[in-house]
KERO-780081 format. One record per atom (N, C-alpha, C, O): residue number from 1; chain; atom name; x, y negated, z negated. Coordinates in Angstrom, 1 decimal, m for minus. Layout:
BEGIN
   num   cadena   atomo     east    north       up
   NUM        A      CA        X        Y        Z
...
This chain:
BEGIN
   num   cadena   atomo     east    north       up
     1        A       N    m11.8    m38.4    m78.2
     1        A      CA    m13.2    m38.5    m78.6
     1        A       C    m13.8    m39.8    m78.2
     1        A       O    m13.3    m40.8    m78.4
     2        A       N    m15.0    m39.7    m77.6
     2        A      CA    m15.7    m40.9    m77.1
     2        A       C    m16.3    m41.6    m78.3
     2        A       O    m16.7    m41.1    m79.3
     3        A       N    m16.3    m42.9    m78.2
     3        A      CA    m16.9    m43.8    m79.2
     3        A       C    m17.4    m45.0    m78.6
     3        A       O    m17.3    m45.3    m77.4
     4        A       N    m18.1    m45.8    m79.4
     4        A      CA    m18.6    m47.1    m79.0
     4        A       C    m17.7    m48.2    m79.4
     4        A       O    m17.1    m48.2    m80.5
     5        A       N    m17.4    m49.1    m78.5
     5        A      CA    m16.5    m50.2    m78.7
     5        A       C    m17.0    m51.6    m78.3
     5        A       O    m17.9    m51.7    m77.5
     6        A       N    m16.6    m52.6    m79.0
     6        A      CA    m16.9    m53.9    m78.7
     6        A       C    m15.7    m54.6    m78.1
     6        A       O    m14.6    m54.5    m78.7
     7        A       N    m15.8    m55.2    m76.9
     7        A      CA    m14.7    m55.8    m76.2
     7        A       C    m15.1    m57.3    m76.1
     7        A       O    m16.1    m57.6    m75.6
     8        A       N    m14.2    m58.2    m76.5
     8        A      CA    m14.3    m59.6    m76.4
     8        A       C    m13.3    m60.2    m75.5
     8        A       O    m12.1    m60.0    m75.7
     9        A       N    m13.7    m60.9    m74.5
     9        A      CA    m12.8    m61.6    m73.5
     9        A       C    m13.0    m63.1    m73.5
     9        A       O    m14.2    m63.5    m73.5
    10        A       N    m11.9    m63.8    m73.6
    10        A      CA    m12.0    m65.3    m73.4
    10        A       C    m11.2    m65.6    m72.2
    10        A       O    m10.0    m65.3    m72.1
    11        A       N    m11.8    m66.3    m71.2
    11        A      CA    m11.1    m66.7    m70.0
    11        A       C    m11.2    m68.2    m69.8
    11        A       O    m12.2    m68.8    m70.3
    12        A       N    m10.3    m68.7    m69.1
    12        A      CA    m10.3    m70.2    m68.8
    12        A       C    m11.3    m70.4    m67.7
    12        A       O    m11.6    m69.6    m66.8
    13        A       N    m11.9    m71.6    m67.7
    13        A      CA    m13.0    m72.0    m66.8
    13        A       C    m12.5    m73.2    m66.0
    13        A       O    m13.2    m74.2    m65.8
    14        A       N    m11.3    m73.1    m65.4
    14        A      CA    m10.7    m74.2    m64.7
    14        A       C    m11.0    m74.2    m63.2
    14        A       O    m11.3    m75.3    m62.7
    15        A       N    m10.9    m73.1    m62.5
    15        A      CA    m11.0    m73.1    m61.1
    15        A       C    m12.4    m72.8    m60.7
    15        A       O    m13.2    m73.7    m60.4
    16        A       N    m12.8    m71.5    m60.6
    16        A      CA    m14.1    m71.1    m60.2
    16        A       C    m14.6    m70.0    m61.2
    16        A       O    m14.0    m68.9    m61.2
    17        A       N    m15.5    m70.3    m62.1
    17        A      CA    m15.9    m69.4    m63.1
    17        A       C    m16.4    m68.1    m62.6
    17        A       O    m16.2    m67.0    m63.2
    18        A       N    m17.1    m68.1    m61.5
    18        A      CA    m17.6    m66.8    m61.0
    18        A       C    m16.5    m65.9    m60.5
    18        A       O    m16.6    m64.7    m60.6
    19        A       N    m15.5    m66.5    m59.9
    19        A      CA    m14.4    m65.7    m59.5
    19        A       C    m13.7    m65.0    m60.6
    19        A       O    m13.4    m63.8    m60.6
    20        A       N    m13.5    m65.7    m61.8
    20        A      CA    m12.9    m65.1    m62.9
    20        A       C    m13.8    m63.9    m63.5
    20        A       O    m13.2    m62.9    m63.8
    21        A       N    m15.1    m64.1    m63.5
    21        A      CA    m16.0    m63.1    m64.0
    21        A       C    m16.0    m61.9    m63.1
    21        A       O    m15.9    m60.7    m63.5
    22        A       N    m16.0    m62.1    m61.8
    22        A      CA    m16.0    m61.0    m60.8
    22        A       C    m14.7    m60.2    m60.9
    22        A       O    m14.7    m59.0    m60.9
    23        A       N    m13.5    m60.9    m61.1
    23        A      CA    m12.3    m60.2    m61.2
    23        A       C    m12.3    m59.3    m62.5
    23        A       O    m11.8    m58.2    m62.5
    24        A       N    m12.8    m59.8    m63.6
    24        A      CA    m12.9    m59.1    m64.8
    24        A       C    m13.9    m57.9    m64.6
    24        A       O    m13.6    m56.8    m65.1
    25        A       N    m15.0    m58.0    m64.0
    25        A      CA    m15.9    m56.9    m63.8
    25        A       C    m15.3    m55.9    m62.9
    25        A       O    m15.6    m54.7    m63.1
    26        A       N    m14.5    m56.2    m61.9
    26        A      CA    m13.8    m55.2    m61.1
    26        A       C    m12.9    m54.4    m61.9
    26        A       O    m12.7    m53.2    m61.6
    27        A       N    m12.2    m55.0    m62.8
    27        A      CA    m11.3    m54.2    m63.7
    27        A       C    m12.1    m53.2    m64.5
    27        A       O    m11.7    m52.1    m64.6
    28        A       N    m13.2    m53.7    m65.1
    28        A      CA    m14.0    m52.9    m66.0
    28        A       C    m14.6    m51.8    m65.2
    28        A       O    m14.7    m50.6    m65.7
    29        A       N    m15.0    m52.0    m63.9
    29        A      CA    m15.6    m51.0    m63.1
    29        A       C    m14.6    m49.9    m62.8
    29        A       O    m15.1    m48.7    m62.6
    30        A       N    m13.3    m50.2    m62.7
    30        A      CA    m12.3    m49.2    m62.4
    30        A       C    m12.0    m48.3    m63.6
    30        A       O    m11.5    m47.2    m63.5
    31        A       N    m12.3    m48.8    m64.8
    31        A      CA    m12.1    m48.0    m66.0
    31        A       C    m13.1    m46.9    m66.2
    31        A       O    m14.2    m47.0    m65.7
    32        A       N    m12.8    m45.9    m67.0
    32        A      CA    m13.7    m44.8    m67.2
    32        A       C    m14.4    m45.1    m68.5
    32        A       O    m14.3    m44.3    m69.5
    33        A       N    m15.2    m46.2    m68.5
    33        A      CA    m16.0    m46.5    m69.7
    33        A       C    m17.4    m46.8    m69.2
    33        A       O    m17.6    m47.3    m68.0
    34        A       N    m18.4    m46.5    m70.0
    34        A      CA    m19.8    m46.8    m69.7
    34        A       C    m20.2    m48.1    m70.4
    34        A       O    m20.0    m48.2    m71.6
    35        A       N    m20.6    m49.1    m69.6
    35        A      CA    m21.1    m50.4    m70.2
    35        A       C    m22.5    m50.2    m70.7
    35        A       O    m23.4    m49.9    m69.9
    36        A       N    m22.7    m50.5    m72.0
    36        A      CA    m24.0    m50.5    m72.6
    36        A       C    m24.7    m51.8    m72.6
    36        A       O    m25.9    m51.9    m72.6
    37        A       N    m23.9    m52.9    m72.8
    37        A      CA    m24.4    m54.2    m72.9
    37        A       C    m23.4    m55.2    m72.6
    37        A       O    m22.2    m55.0    m72.9
    38        A       N    m23.7    m56.3    m71.9
    38        A      CA    m22.8    m57.4    m71.6
    38        A       C    m23.4    m58.7    m71.7
    38        A       O    m24.6    m58.9    m71.3
    39        A       N    m22.7    m59.7    m72.3
    39        A      CA    m23.2    m61.1    m72.4
    39        A       C    m22.1    m62.0    m71.8
    39        A       O    m20.9    m61.8    m72.3
    40        A       N    m22.4    m62.9    m70.9
    40        A      CA    m21.4    m63.8    m70.4
    40        A       C    m21.9    m65.2    m70.7
    40        A       O    m23.0    m65.6    m70.4
    41        A       N    m21.0    m65.9    m71.4
    41        A      CA    m21.3    m67.3    m71.9
    41        A       C    m20.3    m68.2    m71.2
    41        A       O    m19.1    m68.2    m71.5
    42        A       N    m20.8    m69.1    m70.3
    42        A      CA    m19.9    m70.0    m69.6
    42        A       C    m20.1    m71.4    m70.2
    42        A       O    m21.2    m72.0    m70.2
    43        A       N    m19.1    m72.0    m70.7
    43        A      CA    m19.1    m73.4    m71.1
    43        A       C    m18.2    m74.2    m70.2
    43        A       O    m17.7    m73.7    m69.2
    44        A       N    m18.0    m75.5    m70.5
    44        A      CA    m17.2    m76.4    m69.7
    44        A       C    m15.7    m75.9    m69.6
    44        A       O    m15.1    m76.1    m68.6
    45        A       N    m15.3    m75.4    m70.7
    45        A      CA    m13.8    m75.1    m70.8
    45        A       C    m13.5    m73.6    m70.8
    45        A       O    m12.4    m73.3    m70.3
    46        A       N    m14.3    m72.8    m71.3
    46        A      CA    m14.0    m71.3    m71.4
    46        A       C    m15.2    m70.5    m71.0
    46        A       O    m16.4    m70.9    m71.0
    47        A       N    m14.9    m69.2    m70.7
    47        A      CA    m15.9    m68.2    m70.4
    47        A       C    m15.7    m67.1    m71.5
    47        A       O    m14.6    m66.6    m71.7
    48        A       N    m16.7    m66.8    m72.2
    48        A      CA    m16.7    m65.8    m73.2
    48        A       C    m17.5    m64.6    m72.7
    48        A       O    m18.7    m64.7    m72.4
    49        A       N    m16.9    m63.4    m72.7
    49        A      CA    m17.6    m62.2    m72.3
    49        A       C    m17.6    m61.2    m73.5
    49        A       O    m16.5    m60.9    m74.0
    50        A       N    m18.8    m60.8    m73.9
    50        A      CA    m18.9    m59.8    m74.9
    50        A       C    m19.5    m58.5    m74.3
    50        A       O    m20.5    m58.6    m73.6
    51        A       N    m18.8    m57.4    m74.6
    51        A      CA    m19.2    m56.1    m73.9
    51        A       C    m19.3    m55.1    m75.0
    51        A       O    m18.5    m55.0    m75.9
    52        A       N    m20.3    m54.3    m74.9
    52        A      CA    m20.4    m53.0    m75.7
    52        A       C    m20.2    m51.9    m74.7
    52        A       O    m21.0    m51.8    m73.7
    53        A       N    m19.2    m51.1    m75.0
    53        A      CA    m18.9    m50.0    m74.1
    53        A       C    m18.8    m48.7    m74.8
    53        A       O    m18.6    m48.6    m76.0
    54        A       N    m18.9    m47.6    m74.1
    54        A      CA    m18.7    m46.3    m74.6
    54        A       C    m17.7    m45.5    m73.8
    54        A       O    m17.7    m45.6    m72.6
    55        A       N    m16.7    m44.9    m74.5
    55        A      CA    m15.7    m44.2    m73.8
    55        A       C    m14.6    m43.8    m74.7
    55        A       O    m14.6    m44.0    m75.9
    56        A       N    m13.5    m43.1    m74.1
    56        A      CA    m12.3    m42.8    m74.9
    56        A       C    m11.6    m44.0    m75.3
    56        A       O    m11.5    m45.0    m74.5
    57        A       N    m10.9    m44.0    m76.4
    57        A      CA    m10.2    m45.2    m76.8
    57        A       C     m9.0    m45.5    m75.9
    57        A       O     m8.7    m46.7    m75.6
    58        A       N     m8.4    m44.5    m75.3
    58        A      CA     m7.3    m44.7    m74.3
    58        A       C     m7.8    m45.5    m73.1
    58        A       O     m7.2    m46.4    m72.6
    59        A       N     m9.0    m45.2    m72.7
    59        A      CA     m9.6    m45.8    m71.5
    59        A       C    m10.0    m47.3    m71.8
    59        A       O     m9.8    m48.2    m71.0
    60        A       N    m10.6    m47.5    m73.0
    60        A      CA    m10.9    m48.8    m73.5
    60        A       C     m9.6    m49.7    m73.5
    60        A       O     m9.6    m50.8    m73.1
    61        A       N     m8.6    m49.1    m74.1
    61        A      CA     m7.3    m49.8    m74.2
    61        A       C     m6.7    m50.1    m72.8
    61        A       O     m6.2    m51.2    m72.6
    62        A       N     m6.9    m49.2    m71.9
    62        A      CA     m6.4    m49.4    m70.5
    62        A       C     m7.1    m50.6    m69.9
    62        A       O     m6.5    m51.4    m69.3
    63        A       N     m8.5    m50.6    m70.0
    63        A      CA     m9.3    m51.7    m69.5
    63        A       C     m8.8    m53.0    m70.1
    63        A       O     m8.6    m54.0    m69.4
    64        A       N     m8.6    m53.1    m71.4
    64        A      CA     m8.2    m54.3    m72.1
    64        A       C     m6.8    m54.8    m71.6
    64        A       O     m6.6    m55.9    m71.5
    65        A       N     m5.9    m53.8    m71.5
    65        A      CA     m4.6    m54.2    m71.0
    65        A       C     m4.6    m54.8    m69.6
    65        A       O     m3.9    m55.7    m69.3
    66        A       N     m5.5    m54.2    m68.7
    66        A      CA     m5.6    m54.7    m67.3
    66        A       C     m6.3    m56.1    m67.4
    66        A       O     m5.9    m57.0    m66.6
    67        A       N     m7.3    m56.3    m68.2
    67        A      CA     m8.0    m57.6    m68.3
    67        A       C     m7.0    m58.6    m68.8
    67        A       O     m7.0    m59.8    m68.4
    68        A       N     m6.1    m58.3    m69.8
    68        A      CA     m5.1    m59.2    m70.3
    68        A       C     m4.1    m59.7    m69.3
    68        A       O     m3.6    m60.8    m69.4
    69        A       N     m3.9    m58.9    m68.2
    69        A      CA     m3.0    m59.3    m67.2
    69        A       C     m3.6    m60.3    m66.1
    69        A       O     m2.9    m60.8    m65.3
    70        A       N     m4.9    m60.4    m66.1
    70        A      CA     m5.5    m61.4    m65.2
    70        A       C     m5.1    m62.8    m65.6
    70        A       O     m5.1    m63.1    m66.8
    71        A       N     m4.8    m63.7    m64.6
    71        A      CA     m4.3    m65.0    m64.9
    71        A       C     m5.4    m65.9    m65.5
    71        A       O     m5.0    m66.9    m66.1
    72        A       N     m6.7    m65.6    m65.4
    72        A      CA     m7.7    m66.3    m66.0
    72        A       C     m7.9    m66.0    m67.5
    72        A       O     m8.5    m66.8    m68.3
    73        A       N     m7.4    m64.9    m67.9
    73        A      CA     m7.6    m64.4    m69.3
    73        A       C     m6.8    m65.2    m70.3
    73        A       O     m5.5    m65.3    m70.2
    74        A       N     m7.4    m65.6    m71.4
    74        A      CA     m6.8    m66.3    m72.5
    74        A       C     m6.5    m65.3    m73.6
    74        A       O     m5.5    m65.2    m74.2
    75        A       N     m7.6    m64.4    m73.9
    75        A      CA     m7.5    m63.5    m75.0
    75        A       C     m8.4    m62.3    m74.7
    75        A       O     m9.5    m62.5    m74.2
    76        A       N     m8.0    m61.1    m75.1
    76        A      CA     m8.8    m59.9    m75.0
    76        A       C     m8.6    m59.1    m76.3
    76        A       O     m7.4    m59.0    m76.8
    77        A       N     m9.7    m58.7    m76.9
    77        A      CA     m9.6    m57.8    m78.1
    77        A       C    m10.7    m56.8    m78.0
    77        A       O    m11.8    m57.0    m77.5
    78        A       N    m10.4    m55.6    m78.6
    78        A      CA    m11.5    m54.6    m78.8
    78        A       C    m11.4    m54.0    m80.1
    78        A       O    m10.4    m54.0    m80.8
    79        A       N    m12.6    m53.5    m80.5
    79        A      CA    m12.6    m52.8    m81.8
    79        A       C    m13.8    m51.8    m81.8
    79        A       O    m14.8    m52.0    m81.1
    80        A       N    m13.6    m50.7    m82.6
    80        A      CA    m14.7    m49.7    m82.6
    80        A       C    m15.9    m50.3    m83.3
    80        A       O    m15.8    m51.1    m84.2
    81        A       N    m17.1    m49.9    m82.8
    81        A      CA    m18.3    m50.4    m83.4
    81        A       C    m18.6    m49.4    m84.6
    81        A       O    m18.4    m48.2    m84.5
    82        A       N    m19.2    m50.0    m85.6
    82        A      CA    m19.6    m49.2    m86.8
    82        A       C    m20.8    m48.5    m86.5
    82        A       O    m21.8    m49.0    m85.8
    83        A       N    m20.9    m47.2    m86.9
    83        A      CA    m22.1    m46.4    m86.7
    83        A       C    m22.9    m46.5    m88.1
    83        A       O    m22.3    m46.1    m89.1
    84        A       N    m24.1    m46.8    m88.0
    84        A      CA    m25.0    m46.9    m89.2
    84        A       C    m25.9    m45.7    m89.1
    84        A       O    m26.7    m45.5    m88.2
    85        A       N    m25.7    m44.9    m90.2
    85        A      CA    m26.6    m43.7    m90.3
    85        A       C    m27.9    m44.1    m90.9
    85        A       O    m28.0    m44.8    m91.9
    86        A       N    m29.0    m43.5    m90.3
    86        A      CA    m30.3    m43.7    m90.9
    86        A       C    m30.6    m42.5    m91.8
    86        A       O    m30.3    m41.4    m91.5
    87        A       N    m31.1    m42.8    m93.0
    87        A      CA    m31.5    m41.8    m93.9
    87        A       C    m32.9    m41.4    m93.7
    87        A       O    m33.8    m42.2    m93.6
    88        A       N    m33.1    m40.1    m93.7
    88        A      CA    m34.5    m39.6    m93.6
    88        A       C    m34.7    m38.7    m94.9
    88        A       O    m34.0    m37.8    m95.1
    89        A       N    m35.7    m39.1    m95.6
    89        A      CA    m36.1    m38.3    m96.8
    89        A       C    m37.3    m37.5    m96.5
    89        A       O    m38.4    m38.1    m96.2
    90        A       N    m37.2    m36.2    m96.7
    90        A      CA    m38.3    m35.4    m96.5
    90        A       C    m38.7    m34.8    m97.9
    90        A       O    m37.9    m34.2    m98.6
    91        A       N    m40.0    m34.9    m98.2
    91        A      CA    m40.4    m34.4    m99.5
    91        A       C    m41.5    m33.3    m99.3
    91        A       O    m42.3    m33.4    m98.4
    92        A       N    m41.4    m32.3   m100.0
    92        A      CA    m42.3    m31.2    m99.9
    92        A       C    m43.1    m31.1   m101.2
    92        A       O    m42.8    m30.2   m102.1
    93        A       N    m44.0    m32.0   m101.4
    93        A      CA    m44.8    m31.9   m102.6
    93        A       C    m44.9    m33.1   m103.4
    93        A       O    m45.6    m33.1   m104.4
């Protein structure tokens, strides 16, 4: 069953930060997940990538396992996003 997931990646920023980000994006591109939102924050020491994705949990896990094997990666975690239901009240009278 498809769901919405939040993926957080922390990578080292030692060699070339753009290369690390491109390697991570290539892994994500190969996965069968749809990217809804992405934020990349580069500081002097680390790169933090926050992703909101939609897909099967097996595919999200596959992407995270591949990201974890990149030598730039320090930490990868994912979690399902909470769905907030909106209430609609209809009154007849």
